[in-house]
mmCIF file of the N, C-alpha and C atoms, coordinates in Angstrom:
data_MODEL
# 
_entry.id   MODEL 
# 
loop_
_atom_site.group_PDB 
_atom_site.id 
_atom_site.type_symbol 
_atom_site.label_atom_id 
_atom_site.label_alt_id 
_atom_site.label_comp_id 
_atom_site.label_asym_id 
_atom_site.label_entity_id 
_atom_site.label_seq_id 
_atom_site.pdbx_PDB_ins_code 
_atom_site.Cartn_x 
_atom_site.Cartn_y 
_atom_site.Cartn_z 
_atom_site.occupancy 
_atom_site.B_iso_or_equiv 
_atom_site.pdbx_formal_charge 
_atom_site.auth_seq_id 
_atom_site.auth_comp_id 
_atom_site.auth_asym_id 
_atom_site.auth_atom_id 
_atom_site.pdbx_PDB_model_num 
ATOM 1   N N  . MET A 1 1  ? -14.768 11.235 -5.314 1.00 0.00 ? 1  MET A N  1 
ATOM 2   C CA . MET A 1 1  ? -14.302 11.003 -4.327 1.00 0.00 ? 1  MET A CA 1 
ATOM 3   C C  . MET A 1 1  ? -14.133 10.258 -3.886 1.00 0.00 ? 1  MET A C  1 
ATOM 4   N N  . LEU A 1 2  ? -12.913 9.155  -3.393 1.00 0.00 ? 2  LEU A N  1 
ATOM 5   C CA . LEU A 1 2  ? -12.874 8.224  -3.170 1.00 0.00 ? 2  LEU A CA 1 
ATOM 6   C C  . LEU A 1 2  ? -13.300 8.037  -1.558 1.00 0.00 ? 2  LEU A C  1 
ATOM 7   N N  . ASN A 1 3  ? -13.883 6.422  -1.388 1.00 0.00 ? 3  ASN A N  1 
ATOM 8   C CA . ASN A 1 3  ? -14.696 6.085  -0.056 1.00 0.00 ? 3  ASN A CA 1 
ATOM 9   C C  . ASN A 1 3  ? -13.304 5.203  1.207  1.00 0.00 ? 3  ASN A C  1 
ATOM 10  N N  . PHE A 1 4  ? -13.094 6.203  1.922  1.00 0.00 ? 4  PHE A N  1 
ATOM 11  C CA . PHE A 1 4  ? -11.882 4.712  2.680  1.00 0.00 ? 4  PHE A CA 1 
ATOM 12  C C  . PHE A 1 4  ? -12.763 4.055  3.559  1.00 0.00 ? 4  PHE A C  1 
ATOM 13  N N  . GLN A 1 5  ? -11.972 2.524  3.649  1.00 0.00 ? 5  GLN A N  1 
ATOM 14  C CA . GLN A 1 5  ? -11.901 2.028  4.709  1.00 0.00 ? 5  GLN A CA 1 
ATOM 15  C C  . GLN A 1 5  ? -11.440 1.307  5.946  1.00 0.00 ? 5  GLN A C  1 
ATOM 16  N N  . ILE A 1 6  ? -12.657 1.639  7.115  1.00 0.00 ? 6  ILE A N  1 
ATOM 17  C CA . ILE A 1 6  ? -11.435 2.089  8.031  1.00 0.00 ? 6  ILE A CA 1 
ATOM 18  C C  . ILE A 1 6  ? -12.403 0.624  9.074  1.00 0.00 ? 6  ILE A C  1 
ATOM 19  N N  . GLN A 1 7  ? -11.221 -0.734 9.458  1.00 0.00 ? 7  GLN A N  1 
ATOM 20  C CA . GLN A 1 7  ? -11.757 -1.944 9.991  1.00 0.00 ? 7  GLN A CA 1 
ATOM 21  C C  . GLN A 1 7  ? -11.979 -1.444 11.567 1.00 0.00 ? 7  GLN A C  1 
ATOM 22  N N  . SER A 1 8  ? -12.833 -1.157 12.755 1.00 0.00 ? 8  SER A N  1 
ATOM 23  C CA . SER A 1 8  ? -12.650 -0.586 13.617 1.00 0.00 ? 8  SER A CA 1 
ATOM 24  C C  . SER A 1 8  ? -12.790 -2.229 14.330 1.00 0.00 ? 8  SER A C  1 
ATOM 25  N N  . ASP A 1 9  ? -12.319 -3.522 14.006 1.00 0.00 ? 9  ASP A N  1 
ATOM 26  C CA . ASP A 1 9  ? -11.524 -4.815 14.345 1.00 0.00 ? 9  ASP A CA 1 
ATOM 27  C C  . ASP A 1 9  ? -10.631 -4.834 14.403 1.00 0.00 ? 9  ASP A C  1 
ATOM 28  N N  . SER A 1 10 ? -9.615  -4.363 13.180 1.00 0.00 ? 10 SER A N  1 
ATOM 29  C CA . SER A 1 10 ? -8.341  -3.555 14.049 1.00 0.00 ? 10 SER A CA 1 
ATOM 30  C C  . SER A 1 10 ? -8.308  -3.483 14.587 1.00 0.00 ? 10 SER A C  1 
ATOM 31  N N  . GLU A 1 11 ? -6.479  -4.578 14.451 1.00 0.00 ? 11 GLU A N  1 
ATOM 32  C CA . GLU A 1 11 ? -5.420  -3.964 15.306 1.00 0.00 ? 11 GLU A CA 1 
ATOM 33  C C  . GLU A 1 11 ? -5.164  -2.706 15.495 1.00 0.00 ? 11 GLU A C  1 
ATOM 34  N N  . VAL A 1 12 ? -4.457  -2.662 13.799 1.00 0.00 ? 12 VAL A N  1 
ATOM 35  C CA . VAL A 1 12 ? -3.874  -0.998 13.338 1.00 0.00 ? 12 VAL A CA 1 
ATOM 36  C C  . VAL A 1 12 ? -4.784  0.423  13.057 1.00 0.00 ? 12 VAL A C  1 
ATOM 37  N N  . PRO A 1 13 ? -4.160  0.646  14.319 1.00 0.00 ? 13 PRO A N  1 
ATOM 38  C CA . PRO A 1 13 ? -5.454  2.735  14.723 1.00 0.00 ? 13 PRO A CA 1 
ATOM 39  C C  . PRO A 1 13 ? -5.930  3.168  13.583 1.00 0.00 ? 13 PRO A C  1 
ATOM 40  N N  . ALA A 1 14 ? -6.937  3.390  13.377 1.00 0.00 ? 14 ALA A N  1 
ATOM 41  C CA . ALA A 1 14 ? -8.323  3.477  12.383 1.00 0.00 ? 14 ALA A CA 1 
ATOM 42  C C  . ALA A 1 14 ? -6.784  5.042  11.853 1.00 0.00 ? 14 ALA A C  1 
ATOM 43  N N  . SER A 1 15 ? -6.632  5.859  12.643 1.00 0.00 ? 15 SER A N  1 
ATOM 44  C CA . SER A 1 15 ? -5.925  6.671  11.820 1.00 0.00 ? 15 SER A CA 1 
ATOM 45  C C  . SER A 1 15 ? -4.545  6.520  11.041 1.00 0.00 ? 15 SER A C  1 
ATOM 46  N N  . LYS A 1 16 ? -3.850  5.718  11.461 1.00 0.00 ? 16 LYS A N  1 
ATOM 47  C CA . LYS A 1 16 ? -2.687  4.733  10.178 1.00 0.00 ? 16 LYS A CA 1 
ATOM 48  C C  . LYS A 1 16 ? -3.701  4.229  8.967  1.00 0.00 ? 16 LYS A C  1 
ATOM 49  N N  . GLN A 1 17 ? -4.090  3.678  9.500  1.00 0.00 ? 17 GLN A N  1 
ATOM 50  C CA . GLN A 1 17 ? -6.305  2.782  8.062  1.00 0.00 ? 17 GLN A CA 1 
ATOM 51  C C  . GLN A 1 17 ? -6.139  3.667  7.090  1.00 0.00 ? 17 GLN A C  1 
ATOM 52  N N  . LEU A 1 18 ? -6.395  5.078  7.964  1.00 0.00 ? 18 LEU A N  1 
ATOM 53  C CA . LEU A 1 18 ? -6.395  6.463  6.882  1.00 0.00 ? 18 LEU A CA 1 
ATOM 54  C C  . LEU A 1 18 ? -5.343  7.026  6.331  1.00 0.00 ? 18 LEU A C  1 
ATOM 55  N N  . PHE A 1 19 ? -4.101  7.723  7.249  1.00 0.00 ? 19 PHE A N  1 
ATOM 56  C CA . PHE A 1 19 ? -3.204  7.659  6.571  1.00 0.00 ? 19 PHE A CA 1 
ATOM 57  C C  . PHE A 1 19 ? -2.370  6.335  5.335  1.00 0.00 ? 19 PHE A C  1 
ATOM 58  N N  . ALA A 1 20 ? -2.499  5.085  5.808  1.00 0.00 ? 20 ALA A N  1 
ATOM 59  C CA . ALA A 1 20 ? -1.929  4.407  4.170  1.00 0.00 ? 20 ALA A CA 1 
ATOM 60  C C  . ALA A 1 20 ? -2.989  4.735  3.183  1.00 0.00 ? 20 ALA A C  1 
ATOM 61  N N  . GLN A 1 21 ? -4.187  5.037  2.901  1.00 0.00 ? 21 GLN A N  1 
ATOM 62  C CA . GLN A 1 21 ? -4.565  4.542  2.424  1.00 0.00 ? 21 GLN A CA 1 
ATOM 63  C C  . GLN A 1 21 ? -5.191  6.094  1.769  1.00 0.00 ? 21 GLN A C  1 
ATOM 64  N N  . ILE A 1 22 ? -4.413  6.945  2.398  1.00 0.00 ? 22 ILE A N  1 
ATOM 65  C CA . ILE A 1 22 ? -4.535  8.585  1.737  1.00 0.00 ? 22 ILE A CA 1 
ATOM 66  C C  . ILE A 1 22 ? -3.076  8.353  0.459  1.00 0.00 ? 22 ILE A C  1 
ATOM 67  N N  . GLN A 1 23 ? -2.964  7.586  1.387  1.00 0.00 ? 23 GLN A N  1 
ATOM 68  C CA . GLN A 1 23 ? -1.365  7.889  0.581  1.00 0.00 ? 23 GLN A CA 1 
ATOM 69  C C  . GLN A 1 23 ? -0.889  6.915  -0.276 1.00 0.00 ? 23 GLN A C  1 
ATOM 70  N N  . PHE A 1 24 ? -1.351  5.490  -0.207 1.00 0.00 ? 24 PHE A N  1 
ATOM 71  C CA . PHE A 1 24 ? -1.883  5.029  -1.635 1.00 0.00 ? 24 PHE A CA 1 
ATOM 72  C C  . PHE A 1 24 ? -2.389  5.971  -2.902 1.00 0.00 ? 24 PHE A C  1 
ATOM 73  N N  . ALA A 1 25 ? -3.422  6.475  -2.641 1.00 0.00 ? 25 ALA A N  1 
ATOM 74  C CA . ALA A 1 25 ? -4.394  6.641  -3.074 1.00 0.00 ? 25 ALA A CA 1 
ATOM 75  C C  . ALA A 1 25 ? -3.469  7.481  -4.404 1.00 0.00 ? 25 ALA A C  1 
ATOM 76  N N  . ILE A 1 26 ? -2.578  8.651  -3.303 1.00 0.00 ? 26 ILE A N  1 
ATOM 77  C CA . ILE A 1 26 ? -2.113  9.355  -3.749 1.00 0.00 ? 26 ILE A CA 1 
ATOM 78  C C  . ILE A 1 26 ? -1.268  9.026  -4.866 1.00 0.00 ? 26 ILE A C  1 
ATOM 79  N N  . ALA A 1 27 ? -0.176  8.371  -4.284 1.00 0.00 ? 27 ALA A N  1 
ATOM 80  C CA . ALA A 1 27 ? 0.797   6.851  -5.125 1.00 0.00 ? 27 ALA A CA 1 
ATOM 81  C C  . ALA A 1 27 ? 0.109   6.708  -6.190 1.00 0.00 ? 27 ALA A C  1 
ATOM 82  N N  . SER A 1 28 ? -1.436  6.199  -5.910 1.00 0.00 ? 28 SER A N  1 
ATOM 83  C CA . SER A 1 28 ? -1.855  5.700  -7.495 1.00 0.00 ? 28 SER A CA 1 
ATOM 84  C C  . SER A 1 28 ? -1.688  6.356  -8.576 1.00 0.00 ? 28 SER A C  1 
ATOM 85  N N  . GLY A 1 29 ? -2.034  7.643  -7.995 1.00 0.00 ? 29 GLY A N  1 
ATOM 86  C CA . GLY A 1 29 ? -2.676  9.106  -9.223 1.00 0.00 ? 29 GLY A CA 1 
ATOM 87  C C  . GLY A 1 29 ? -4.094  9.509  -8.938 1.00 0.00 ? 29 GLY A C  1 
ATOM 88  N N  . GLN A 1 30 ? -4.678  8.722  -7.801 1.00 0.00 ? 30 GLN A N  1 
ATOM 89  C CA . GLN A 1 30 ? -6.423  9.208  -7.722 1.00 0.00 ? 30 GLN A CA 1 
ATOM 90  C C  . GLN A 1 30 ? -6.650  10.436 -6.904 1.00 0.00 ? 30 GLN A C  1 
ATOM 91  N N  . TYR A 1 31 ? -5.317  10.938 -6.934 1.00 0.00 ? 31 TYR A N  1 
ATOM 92  C CA . TYR A 1 31 ? -5.204  12.326 -6.192 1.00 0.00 ? 31 TYR A CA 1 
ATOM 93  C C  . TYR A 1 31 ? -3.854  12.776 -7.003 1.00 0.00 ? 31 TYR A C  1 
ATOM 94  N N  . PRO A 1 32 ? -4.829  13.707 -8.280 1.00 0.00 ? 32 PRO A N  1 
ATOM 95  C CA . PRO A 1 32 ? -3.330  14.381 -8.826 1.00 0.00 ? 32 PRO A CA 1 
ATOM 96  C C  . PRO A 1 32 ? -2.750  15.877 -7.722 1.00 0.00 ? 32 PRO A C  1 
ATOM 97  N N  . PRO A 1 33 ? -2.318  16.081 -8.463 1.00 0.00 ? 33 PRO A N  1 
ATOM 98  C CA . PRO A 1 33 ? -1.280  17.500 -8.150 1.00 0.00 ? 33 PRO A CA 1 
ATOM 99  C C  . PRO A 1 33 ? -2.573  18.410 -7.522 1.00 0.00 ? 33 PRO A C  1 
ATOM 100 N N  . ALA A 1 34 ? -2.112  19.127 -6.445 1.00 0.00 ? 34 ALA A N  1 
ATOM 101 C CA . ALA A 1 34 ? -3.429  20.275 -6.066 1.00 0.00 ? 34 ALA A CA 1 
ATOM 102 C C  . ALA A 1 34 ? -4.544  20.018 -5.547 1.00 0.00 ? 34 ALA A C  1 
ATOM 103 N N  . HIS A 1 35 ? -4.755  18.624 -6.006 1.00 0.00 ? 35 HIS A N  1 
ATOM 104 C CA . HIS A 1 35 ? -6.080  18.024 -5.492 1.00 0.00 ? 35 HIS A CA 1 
ATOM 105 C C  . HIS A 1 35 ? -6.423  18.410 -3.947 1.00 0.00 ? 35 HIS A C  1 
ATOM 106 N N  . ARG A 1 36 ? -8.249  19.177 -3.744 1.00 0.00 ? 36 ARG A N  1 
ATOM 107 C CA . ARG A 1 36 ? -8.408  18.930 -2.733 1.00 0.00 ? 36 ARG A CA 1 
ATOM 108 C C  . ARG A 1 36 ? -8.164  17.652 -1.712 1.00 0.00 ? 36 ARG A C  1 
ATOM 109 N N  . LEU A 1 37 ? -7.650  16.960 0.067  1.00 0.00 ? 37 LEU A N  1 
ATOM 110 C CA . LEU A 1 37 ? -7.949  15.964 0.353  1.00 0.00 ? 37 LEU A CA 1 
ATOM 111 C C  . LEU A 1 37 ? -9.076  15.982 1.444  1.00 0.00 ? 37 LEU A C  1 
ATOM 112 N N  . PRO A 1 38 ? -9.401  14.662 1.638  1.00 0.00 ? 38 PRO A N  1 
ATOM 113 C CA . PRO A 1 38 ? -10.573 14.873 2.385  1.00 0.00 ? 38 PRO A CA 1 
ATOM 114 C C  . PRO A 1 38 ? -10.737 15.732 3.568  1.00 0.00 ? 38 PRO A C  1 
ATOM 115 N N  . SER A 1 39 ? -11.413 16.120 4.417  1.00 0.00 ? 39 SER A N  1 
ATOM 116 C CA . SER A 1 39 ? -11.483 16.539 5.812  1.00 0.00 ? 39 SER A CA 1 
ATOM 117 C C  . SER A 1 39 ? -12.674 16.100 6.409  1.00 0.00 ? 39 SER A C  1 
# 
């Protein structure tokens, strides 16, 4: 399981930070097809 890092002092909303990190994890193969995403 990956640990995602959210920067609370960032101007980027937490939801967008999380989305970008999950998107990167999928694109880089860290989450293979049919793998369940964190909830």
